[in-house]
N, C-alpha and C positions, 0 to 999 in steps of 0.2 A: 414651621418653626420660624421662618423669616418674618411672617406676619406678627408673631408674638414679639420678636426682637424689635421690629419696627414700631409696634404699638407702645412698648416700654420707652423707646427713644422719643417718640412723639409726646408721651405723657410727661416725661422728665423735662423735655424742652419747653412744654407749655408751663410747667411749674417754674422754670427758670425765667420765662418771659413775664409771668405774673409777679414773681418776687422782685424782678428788676423794674417793674412798672413800665414795660415797653409800650403797651397800648396807650397809657396815659401820656407818655413822652411824645409819641407820634401824634396823638390827638392834639396836644397842647402846641405842637409845632405849627399846626394849621395847614399844612400841605405835605406832599410826599417828602420823606426824609431820607437823605442819603446815608450810607453806612458810616461815613466819616462824621457827620453831624450826630448820628445816633450814638456813636462811640464817645463823642465829646460830651453829650448830654448824660451818658451813663458813667463818665469818668474812667473809661477804658483806654489804656495806653495804646498808641498807634501800632506798637509791635504785636498786639493781640487782636488786631482787626480781623485776621483770618479766622479766629475762633468765633467772633461775633458773626462773621459772614456765614460760617457753617451752621450756627444756631438759627440764623434767619432763614437759611435755605430749608432746613427741616420744618420750621414753622410755616413757611410758604407752601411747601409740599403738603403739609397737613391741613392747609386752608385757613390758618389763623391770621395770616397776613398776605398781601399781594405785592407784586413788583410793579413799579411805574417808572416814569422818567421825571426828573425834576423840572424839565421843560422840553418841548418838542425837538429843539436843536441839540440838546445835550445828550451824550451817550451814557452818562452816568446813571446807573439804576438807583431807584429809591424805593422806600417801603411805604405802603399805605395800609390803613385798617380795612378789614373786611367786616361784614355784618357780625360774624362770630367774635372778632376781636373788639368790636364796639361793646359787646356784652361784658367784656373783661375790664372795662374802665371803672375806676373807683367811684365815679359819680353816678354810676348806674345802680339804682336801687335793687334791681333784679340780678345783679352780678353774681355769678357762680364762684367767684374767687375764693371765698372762705371754704366752700366745699372742695374745690380743687386742691387748695393748700392742705386741708385736713386729710383728704383721701391719699395724697401723695407724701404725707409726712413720713419720715424715716421710721418712726416707731410703728406705724401701721404696715410698712412694707417689709419689716423684718420677718424672716421665716419662723 
């Protein structure tokens, strides 16, 4: 049962990342992107950073993103793209983004 719950959570987190265009934002940043910069780029208020952090933790655990450091001396974690998240960029002609959004559309998910 836990596997099913986790897969649903992972799928909905992926949908959220695609809708927010997180892969494009990190790619356009040109380097590892800290949580605070990602929140700023997304227009998320600093009081909601914990929510974005939780979303990114799920996406990292699912392999869609990876953690890095902004520089070797800095302790702040940052996010980078993985080969999977590179596929989700809008400039990728083979992007599965339309399929992901279609399959996770609320109309198709209703019982």
